[in-house]
KOLDRENVEX-360331 format. One line per field, with one value per residue (C-alpha): residue number from 1; x, y negated, z negated; residue in one letter. Coordinates in steps of 0.05 Angstrom, whole numbers. Last residue first. Layout:
% KOLDRENVEX-360331
n (NUM ...)
xx (X ...)
yy (Y ...)
zz (Z ...)
res (A ...)
END
This chain:
% KOLDRENVEX-360331
n (778 777 776 775 774 773 772 771 770 769 768 767 766 765 764 763 762 761 760 759 758 757 756 755 754 753 752 751 750 749 748 747 746 745 744 743 742 741 740 739 738 737 736 735 734 733 732 731 730 729 728 727 726 725 724 723 722 721 720 719 718 717 716 715 714 713 712 711 710 709 708 707 706 705 704 703 702 701 700 699 698 697 696 695 694 693 692 691 690 689 688 687 686 685 684 683 682 681 680 679 678 677 676 675 674 673 672 671 670 669 668 667 666 665 664 663 662 661 660 659 658 657 656 655 654 653 652 651 650 649 648 647 646 645 644 643 642 641 640 639 638 637 636 635 634 633 632 631 630 629 628 627 626 625 624 623 622 621 620 619 618 617 616 615 614 613 612 611 610 609 608 607 606 605 604 603 602 601 600 599 598 597 596 595 594 593 592 591 590 589 588 587 586 585 584 583 582 581 580 579 578 577 576 575 574 573 572 571 570 569 568 567 566 565 564 563 562 561 560 559 558 557 556 555 554 553 552 551 550 549 548 547 546 545 544 543 542 541 540 539 538 537 536 535 534 533 532 531 530 529 528 527 526 525 524 523 522 521 520 519 518 517 516 515 514 513 512 511 510 509 508 507 506 505 504 503 502 501 500 499 498 497 496 495 494 493 492 491 490 489 488 487 486 485 484 483 482 481 480 479 478 477 476 475 474 473 472 471 470 469 468 467 466 465 464 463 462 461 460 459 458 457 456 455 454 453 452 451 450 449 448 447 446 445 444 443 442 441 440 439 438 437 436 435 434 433 432 431 430 429 428 427 426 425 424 423 422 421 420 419 418 417 416 415 414 413 412 411 410 409 408 407 406 405 404 403 402 401 400 399 398 397 396 395 394 393 392 391 390 389 388 387 386 385 384 383 382 381 380 379 378 377 376 375 374 373 372 371 370 369 368 367 366 365 364 363 362 361 360 359 358 357 356 355 354 353 352 351 350 349 348 347 346 345 344 343 342 341 340 339 338 337 336 335 334 333 332 331 330 329 328 327 326 325 324 323 322 321 320 319 318 317 316 315 314 313 312 311 310 309 308 307 306 305 304 303 302 301 300 299 298 297 296 295 294 293 292 291 290 289 288 287 286 285 284 283 282 281 280 279 278 277 276 275 274 273 272 271 270 269 268 267 266 265 264 263 262 261 260 259 258 257 256 255 254 253 252 251 250 249 248 247 246 245 244 243 242 241 240 239 238 237 236 235 234 233 232 231 230 229 228 227 226 225 224 223 222 221 220 219 218 217 216 215 214 213 212 211 210 209 208 207 206 205 204 203 202 201 200 199 198 197 196 195 194 193 192 191 190 189 188 187 186 185 184 183 182 181 180 179 178 177 176 175 174 173 172 171 170 169 168 167 166 165 164 163 162 161 160 159 158 157 156 155 154 153 152 151 150 149 148 147 146 145 144 143 142 141 140 139 138 137 136 135 134 133 132 131 130 129 128 127 126 125 124 123 122 121 120 119 118 117 116 115 114 113 112 111 110 109 108 107 106 105 104 103 102 101 100 99 98 97 96 95 94 93 92 91 90 89 88 87 86 85 84 83 82 81 80 79 78 77 76 75 74 73 72 71 70 69 68 67 66 65 64 63 62 61 60 59 58 57 56 55 54 53 52 51 50 49 48 47 46 45 44 43 42 41 40 39 38 37 36 35 34 33 32 31 30 29 28 27 26 25 24 23 22 21 20 19 18 17 16 15 14 13 12 11 10 9 8 7 6 5 4 3 2 1)
xx (-215 -168 -140 -83 -74 -80 -47 -43 -71 -42 -88 -57 -106 -165 -143 -132 -199 -238 -201 -211 -286 -289 -251 -295 -364 -368 -322 -363 -430 -400 -373 -444 -444 -451 -521 -545 -603 -566 -505 -547 -580 -513 -485 -547 -547 -473 -483 -541 -498 -441 -490 -517 -446 -433 -495 -473 -405 -373 -418 -422 -364 -316 -369 -388 -316 -310 -374 -348 -283 -318 -364 -307 -265 -324 -334 -261 -257 -258 -194 -155 -112 -138 -97 -33 -50 -57 12 42 13 42 111 104 84 142 190 161 172 118 69 10 24 45 -23 -65 -29 -40 -113 -123 -86 -130 -194 -175 -162 -229 -266 -232 -258 -328 -330 -341 -405 -444 -385 -401 -410 -375 -321 -304 -305 -256 -208 -211 -201 -140 -111 -123 -86 -29 -20 45 78 147 158 91 111 179 149 96 150 191 129 112 184 181 114 142 204 164 116 174 205 142 172 169 141 120 47 29 64 92 78 2 -14 33 -13 -73 -28 -1 -71 -89 -23 -32 -100 -69 -11 -58 -102 -40 -16 -86 -89 -20 42 62 135 131 65 87 153 115 74 137 168 103 108 180 158 101 149 197 137 116 187 189 195 132 75 13 -28 -91 -151 -172 -239 -282 -339 -364 -384 -428 -369 -305 -271 -208 -183 -123 -87 -44 -12 -15 -19 -90 -111 -106 -154 -150 -210 -212 -278 -268 -305 -310 -292 -348 -394 -351 -363 -321 -276 -224 -276 -284 -210 -198 -253 -220 -167 -212 -265 -298 -289 -237 -208 -138 -124 -54 -32 29 69 88 126 158 146 185 157 179 146 93 65 53 3 5 -55 -45 -111 -111 -166 -179 -223 -264 -201 -176 -209 -252 -241 -289 -260 -263 -226 -218 -196 -168 -142 -151 -129 -60 -39 -95 -124 -139 -104 -101 -35 -19 20 -31 -60 -69 -24 -56 -39 -32 -11 32 33 -41 -65 -74 -129 -103 -149 -159 -89 -103 -99 -165 -212 -173 -181 -256 -267 -220 -259 -224 -269 -211 -206 -255 -226 -283 -314 -280 -270 -195 -201 -174 -110 -92 -40 -79 -92 -65 -105 -66 -94 -115 -144 -75 -89 -80 -18 12 -4 34 91 98 103 158 197 194 216 278 333 303 294 280 249 279 226 224 166 204 261 218 187 234 296 287 284 350 383 363 396 458 462 459 408 359 410 396 321 268 252 181 160 103 43 46 -2 53 93 39 -9 -42 -27 16 47 67 101 136 163 192 223 253 285 314 342 376 404 432 465 497 517 591 589 553 604 660 627 617 691 728 800 832 883 887 958 990 1036 1092 1080 1114 1048 1020 991 927 906 957 920 849 835 775 778 720 708 655 626 554 525 596 608 553 584 654 630 597 660 703 656 656 732 741 695 729 797 772 741 805 847 801 798 875 887 882 816 846 905 856 817 881 897 828 832 895 963 1007 999 962 919 901 883 838 802 794 766 716 692 684 644 597 587 572 519 490 485 453 394 369 348 274 263 209 134 69 5 -54 -45 -99 -81 -131 -115 -149 -129 -71 -69 -6 41 91 162 211 283 310 368 400 344 316 245 215 145 104 50 -17 -48 -121 -160 -223 -197 -135 -66 -19 -52 -18 48 115 112 50 84 144 100 67 136 154 93 61 55 1 -16 44 48 119 154 217 198 130 165 209 146 114 176 173 100 119 175 131 75 120 157 145 120 183 166 148 130 71 82 50 69 120 123 134 188 186 261 277 217 242 311 281 236 292 337 283 271 345 346 282 316 368 314 274 336 338 396 443 498 571 593 548 510 452 394 349 284 252 295 252 261 284 357 351 379 449 486 556 579 624 578 605 643 603 591 546 506 497 471 422 400 389 344 369 377 306 280 232 286 351 357 332 395 435 492 510 571 605 651 666 696 743 719 646 654 651 590 559 571 532 472 462 505 474 503 498 464 510 559 617 593 594 584 533 542 480 477 416 452 408 389 367 431 441 476 414 372 341 267 241 185 122 79 21 40 70 125 187 235 295 332 395 426 368 316 264 230 190 128 107 50 55 27 0)
yy (-1027 -1035 -988 -991 -967 -1029 -1031 -1105 -1122 -1179 -1208 -1203 -1150 -1188 -1254 -1218 -1182 -1246 -1285 -1228 -1229 -1304 -1299 -1239 -1272 -1317 -1275 -1212 -1242 -1281 -1217 -1191 -1117 -1073 -1048 -976 -996 -962 -1006 -1070 -1050 -1034 -1102 -1137 -1097 -1110 -1185 -1185 -1150 -1200 -1257 -1224 -1217 -1291 -1307 -1258 -1290 -1261 -1201 -1168 -1208 -1149 -1100 -1146 -1153 -1077 -1073 -1127 -1089 -1024 -1058 -1095 -1032 -995 -1050 -1048 -972 -963 -1005 -948 -978 -924 -873 -913 -920 -844 -834 -888 -852 -786 -818 -850 -783 -747 -800 -792 -718 -666 -627 -671 -730 -681 -647 -710 -742 -681 -676 -751 -742 -683 -719 -780 -738 -702 -769 -793 -732 -742 -816 -862 -903 -845 -836 -901 -884 -817 -826 -897 -876 -820 -869 -918 -862 -836 -907 -917 -852 -874 -941 -976 -1033 -1000 -1001 -965 -911 -902 -899 -848 -806 -805 -785 -731 -704 -700 -665 -612 -602 -592 -545 -501 -501 -483 -502 -457 -488 -419 -430 -494 -473 -537 -561 -557 -626 -655 -633 -673 -734 -728 -728 -791 -824 -812 -848 -904 -912 -917 -969 -1008 -1010 -1031 -1088 -1115 -1102 -1151 -1135 -1129 -1091 -1042 -1032 -1015 -964 -933 -930 -899 -842 -827 -831 -782 -735 -735 -726 -664 -636 -639 -698 -679 -687 -676 -613 -607 -645 -689 -717 -746 -696 -731 -792 -833 -847 -827 -767 -757 -697 -688 -631 -637 -583 -589 -513 -519 -554 -628 -655 -724 -745 -803 -827 -875 -938 -969 -1042 -1084 -1085 -1054 -1074 -1136 -1131 -1095 -1041 -1033 -1034 -982 -938 -944 -896 -836 -791 -841 -871 -817 -836 -808 -793 -791 -763 -782 -750 -748 -814 -832 -900 -915 -930 -864 -828 -866 -818 -828 -824 -859 -857 -880 -889 -897 -922 -992 -1036 -1063 -1079 -1066 -998 -996 -948 -901 -861 -788 -759 -686 -647 -579 -598 -643 -716 -725 -780 -816 -797 -844 -908 -959 -991 -1058 -1061 -1110 -1054 -1006 -950 -890 -872 -811 -820 -762 -692 -679 -633 -558 -526 -456 -399 -335 -311 -247 -228 -239 -248 -195 -144 -159 -146 -86 -45 23 72 122 126 74 24 -21 -88 -86 -157 -151 -85 -23 17 70 56 95 44 -21 -9 -35 -93 -107 -171 -197 -266 -246 -204 -263 -306 -260 -253 -329 -334 -282 -317 -383 -351 -317 -369 -395 -326 -338 -405 -461 -492 -565 -578 -565 -611 -672 -703 -757 -741 -667 -684 -722 -664 -611 -650 -661 -585 -565 -508 -549 -547 -473 -481 -478 -520 -518 -580 -559 -592 -659 -711 -741 -760 -807 -794 -841 -792 -842 -865 -793 -785 -852 -831 -767 -803 -857 -805 -767 -832 -845 -775 -786 -851 -816 -754 -769 -785 -721 -682 -716 -696 -624 -616 -616 -595 -611 -572 -591 -576 -619 -580 -617 -634 -701 -741 -698 -628 -595 -522 -484 -487 -504 -504 -531 -512 -510 -535 -532 -466 -444 -494 -515 -450 -466 -534 -503 -451 -506 -547 -487 -470 -542 -547 -482 -506 -574 -542 -492 -549 -589 -530 -517 -590 -602 -651 -725 -731 -697 -746 -804 -778 -780 -851 -876 -844 -881 -850 -829 -754 -743 -804 -778 -710 -744 -784 -721 -681 -737 -739 -663 -666 -719 -677 -615 -656 -675 -602 -586 -629 -698 -712 -692 -733 -720 -727 -690 -700 -663 -595 -551 -481 -428 -362 -380 -453 -491 -566 -580 -640 -623 -649 -625 -646 -622 -589 -538 -535 -578 -555 -593 -565 -611 -569 -590 -533 -515 -473 -431 -393 -369 -391 -331 -311 -371 -335 -367 -335 -375 -438 -425 -417 -483 -516 -486 -511 -452 -448 -395 -334 -345 -294 -269 -250 -290 -343 -349 -360 -415 -449 -448 -481 -534 -548 -557 -605 -646 -649 -677 -636 -663 -597 -564 -503 -431 -378 -332 -275 -232 -174 -134 -66 -5 32 -17 -25 -25 -70 -119 -122 -133 -190 -223 -218 -248 -304 -324 -320 -361 -416 -421 -426 -476 -519 -525 -493 -523 -485 -500 -456 -490 -556 -564 -601 -656 -688 -756 -786 -742 -669 -622 -643 -643 -705 -690 -653 -624 -566 -570 -613 -640 -695 -748 -787 -732 -728 -803 -798 -744 -786 -847 -807 -816 -742 -725 -682 -624 -576 -611 -602 -531 -518 -517 -478 -467 -429 -437 -495 -458 -400 -362 -388 -391 -321 -295 -337 -306 -237 -258 -281 -281 -263 -283 -257 -302 -276 -244 -266 -263 -262 -324 -316 -359 -355 -367 -384 -385 -339 -278 -266 -200 -166 -94 -116 -96 -143 -126 -140 -176 -134 -162 -112 -69 -84 -152 -164 -207 -242 -287 -345 -383 -451 -491 -440 -399 -367 -311 -275 -209 -179 -107 -68 0)
zz (140 198 250 300 371 415 483 499 568 608 662 731 756 728 760 826 823 808 862 911 899 908 974 993 989 1050 1093 1081 1099 1156 1187 1187 1170 1232 1241 1235 1190 1132 1145 1146 1081 1050 1069 1041 976 964 976 927 875 884 874 811 783 795 754 699 688 624 617 686 715 715 738 796 816 820 862 909 916 934 983 1017 1021 1052 1103 1124 1125 1201 1206 1172 1116 1068 1107 1094 1020 1014 1045 1000 939 962 967 898 868 901 872 802 806 817 774 756 802 856 853 846 904 948 930 945 1012 1030 1010 1051 1113 1104 1097 1161 1198 1169 1191 1131 1119 1087 1040 1006 932 926 980 958 885 901 935 876 824 862 867 792 779 823 786 804 766 778 702 693 742 708 639 659 691 627 588 639 636 560 566 613 570 506 543 564 495 456 389 328 264 241 223 260 323 352 424 424 395 447 503 479 469 540 569 531 549 623 623 581 630 690 656 635 707 729 678 693 651 597 588 512 510 564 527 463 502 530 460 434 484 462 389 402 437 377 330 369 367 291 243 206 255 213 209 249 274 332 352 408 405 342 384 337 292 328 296 255 215 171 136 74 32 -44 -48 -76 -12 5 57 90 131 180 207 266 283 352 364 392 454 507 580 574 634 592 581 656 671 618 646 714 688 696 665 619 550 535 467 451 378 347 280 240 184 111 111 45 13 -50 -120 -150 -92 -51 -1 73 130 197 244 316 353 428 474 447 490 432 392 321 311 250 192 156 99 82 22 6 -55 -73 -122 -183 -171 -205 -155 -120 -53 5 -16 40 59 90 154 184 226 169 141 108 36 -9 -82 -106 -136 -127 -183 -190 -232 -247 -265 -305 -321 -359 -432 -467 -407 -368 -424 -430 -356 -353 -404 -394 -356 -345 -269 -242 -293 -317 -298 -230 -204 -194 -157 -191 -189 -240 -294 -348 -403 -374 -310 -251 -212 -140 -109 -92 -122 -195 -178 -142 -202 -248 -198 -193 -269 -269 -214 -253 -318 -289 -300 -365 -394 -468 -451 -493 -538 -560 -608 -673 -654 -649 -586 -561 -602 -588 -515 -519 -557 -506 -451 -495 -506 -433 -429 -387 -330 -317 -308 -362 -424 -453 -493 -538 -572 -538 -567 -612 -550 -524 -467 -417 -360 -322 -388 -406 -338 -344 -413 -384 -325 -370 -416 -356 -329 -396 -395 -325 -346 -407 -368 -367 -441 -456 -416 -455 -521 -497 -481 -414 -404 -336 -295 -221 -197 -144 -97 -61 13 8 11 -46 -39 -63 -54 -97 -163 -185 -260 -297 -370 -420 -490 -546 -521 -509 -460 -444 -406 -356 -341 -337 -286 -244 -245 -225 -167 -142 -147 -111 -55 -52 -45 7 48 45 68 127 145 143 86 97 58 -3 -4 4 -56 -97 -74 -92 -161 -179 -187 -244 -233 -299 -286 -216 -246 -298 -243 -200 -259 -275 -203 -203 -268 -239 -177 -218 -254 -187 -165 -232 -215 -196 -125 -127 -189 -240 -247 -251 -289 -317 -286 -316 -336 -357 -391 -456 -459 -429 -412 -371 -364 -310 -301 -248 -246 -180 -145 -191 -241 -297 -309 -368 -378 -423 -457 -484 -522 -529 -578 -572 -511 -549 -526 -523 -457 -425 -438 -424 -355 -339 -365 -321 -260 -277 -281 -213 -176 -140 -64 -57 -15 29 85 93 158 144 196 161 95 124 152 83 55 110 93 20 38 85 33 -21 -73 -144 -172 -146 -104 -122 -72 -84 -37 17 61 21 53 8 -28 -86 -93 -19 -4 -56 -24 45 20 -19 42 87 37 39 115 118 78 134 187 146 136 212 247 299 334 346 288 238 247 198 229 201 223 212 268 314 328 382 378 302 268 244 190 188 144 82 41 -26 10 -28 36 64 0 0 71 49 -10 34 80 152 167 146 89 90 69 54 -21 -13 29 -36 -5 68 91 158 137 72 109 61 -6 16 43 -28 -41 21 -9 -71 -31 44 104 171 236 297 360 410 465 415 344 300 225 188 113 69 -5 -50 -99 -113 -186 -217 -194 -169 -104 -63 -105 -172 -182 -243 -271 -302 -340 -319 -247 -238 -187 -189 -143 -155 -124 -144 -131 -101 -119 -82 -141 -109 -135 -103 -63 -40 19 0)
res (X X X X X X X X X X X X X X X X X X X X X X X X X X X X X X X X X X X X X X X X X X X X X X X X X X X X X X X X X X X X X X X X X X X X X X X X X X X X X X X X X X X X X X X X X X X X X X X X X X X X X X X X X X X X X X X X X X X X X X X X X X X X X X X X X X X X X X X X X X X X X X X X X X X X X X X X X X X X X X X X X X X X X X X X X X X X X X X X X X X X X X X X X X X X X X X X X X X X X X X X X X X X X X X X X X X X X X X X X X X X X X X X X X X X X X X X X X X X X X X X X X X X X X X X X X X X X X X X X X X X X X X X X X X X X X X X X X X X X X X X X X X X X X X X X X X X X X X X X X X X X X X X X X X X X X X X X X X X X X X X X X X X X X X X X X X X X X X X X X X X X X X X X X X X X X X X X X X X X X X X X X X X X X X X X X X X X X X X X X X X X X X X X X X X X X X X X X X X X X X X X X X X X X X X X X X X X X X X X X X X X X X X X X X X X X X X X X X X X X X X X X X X X X X X X X X X X X X X X X X X X X X X X X X X X X X X X X X X X X X X X X X X X X X X X X X X X X X X X X X X X X X X X X X X X X X X X X X X X X X X X X X X X X X X X X X X X X X X X X X X X X X X X X X X X X X X X X X X X X X X X X X X X X X X X X X X X X X X X X X X X X X X X X X X X X X X X X X X X X X X X X X X X X X X X X X X X X X X X X X X X X X X X X X X X X X X X X X X X X X X X X X X X X X X X X X X X X X X X X X X X X X X X X X X X X X X X X X X X X X X X X X X X X X X X X X X X X X X X X X X X X X X X X X X X X X X X X X X X X X X X X X X X X X X X X X X X X X X X X X X X X X X X X X X X X X X X X X X X X X X X X X X X X X X X X X X X X X X X X)
END
């Protein structure tokens, strides 16, 4: 029978567990409960790269640090231009290179290893794939689903990326569980009776993040009251502080300043430098762990650093607990502020907290424990017995709860979750689960969720700490009556700073062709349309959005947001062309053509990225990129092939009775050819086909038809702004048609009298500058 497990996908280490009658942490293939979150990528000639994960990757870290990736969790769901990512690059703690992903926007990130690029999701998937395989080996069965833990303060983009990594590893995620909540479950929610309640602050200080959750626990139920923390504060940063201290001390010992020592390191051959920094990082981490139980620790790295003369420089530094506390003083003050801010957000005070539960490796540091004892009292601060395994255990308990199957505690036989009694031994399962089981978790939104308005202001859709799942629908007005594109931008505010969580585009088809834009620009539209925008957040804190025009529900779009992936890259390319059109002031018909192309492009972009795995449809990506480039070239040339097609088809539809059948056939062939090459051909082929159609339309036998078509267009333009002129145009059309139907040639005087005025209207309209609106307002 397929199994469901709990996985703690950590920054430094990962673990898996399963709950049967009791919770069991699963050993990996190396016989360890913990798997280092470390991946080495080894190149193989003419073959796919080989991935080494876990303890063996740590061994390769010393030999090939430039091909080994650690702490990838810090990069997942981030983008290359994040300040924290740039700071990480400058710190020298990364051995591999980073860049924006070639198939992503500036909001993406790629890890460059061995001449190849990998997304953080792909690297995380390798860790999850090993955990899955190791669990299957132990359990002797397939692992199909998992509860995977994430920091409570992860944003939507990071959670979505974690889910993508799981899909790439062949795992279905039954729940993304906040790590502090998982720790509370492991701590024992069944220890709190249903007739009493406890308020617990979970302090989860791991390798990459500080995660804070305020929970109300009672009789197997957990309610997330508030969340806080810092996504860029963890054991990795403490290691960095220790390394900086060690380098300063080494410089003092050698009679040089810190800058000179760092310059020596920077000048070393890359392989040697990477090995030095790797050994220094491992030694610092070992010392940090040692100082949780010992008053002093040594950091020693020999034979890897040389001075300007090539003589070896030894790194030998002693570090005591008091020095570590001094190094961590700013960090500890930040921790104190984050804890106080969390309580303030929830309108709590320290005396209302029953327990402070400490989990995560960094929570064991004595000065960290001391600062929490100062805030809450020593009797309230509890260090989890298994701080490195607690999160995986809690995930396993919830995974068991969600699996639909349980094991009878009396006989071990399997039963469904809703069985009142064991089908094998009749044990009272209902009462047992009420007393001992995890009944329910009420999750809460980790952040405030906003949408950006036209004037660059923001509108709050969902407030932080709102119980999940939740949904918010708001009605917004487009900014212009002729608007055909809607660009919706969603973002969080995290620790007072805006963070994009993705965009969504909607194209509005007023009619079947580009002439619709010309008609609305002529004043056909009454007032700006309204759009209903819905933001949904599920129990995993994952966001999905929907938008539909009010009164026209068939004009809609829905799905997950662009999150720096290939779809966002294409949207940004399209937006750059639209911005260029606004800046250069293209004519009405050029804009009409561009808008018609944009609507079709937007529909296609929504299909580029697989929502489940994040994989890119390469062929479709290239096709759309080419169409966007072509749309830009055509607009820059001030041409409008789609408008020309619509014009020719209107002639045939409205006035075909005045065109010779043979000429009609020629026009239809040229229209079909132009439509074909416009869809599939190059820009040059499209221009050539357009010239061929234009040449056919110059046939002298079409003079009256051109006049009628142009008069009708002028009539539409004047319909609202100059109704008297529109009536004159309509009378002229009727007279010309009447003459044609009577078999008479239209009077040359009739056409000559009206056409100058018609041409003036059309010329003014064609030269009028159209801004391409895509914003919304409340």
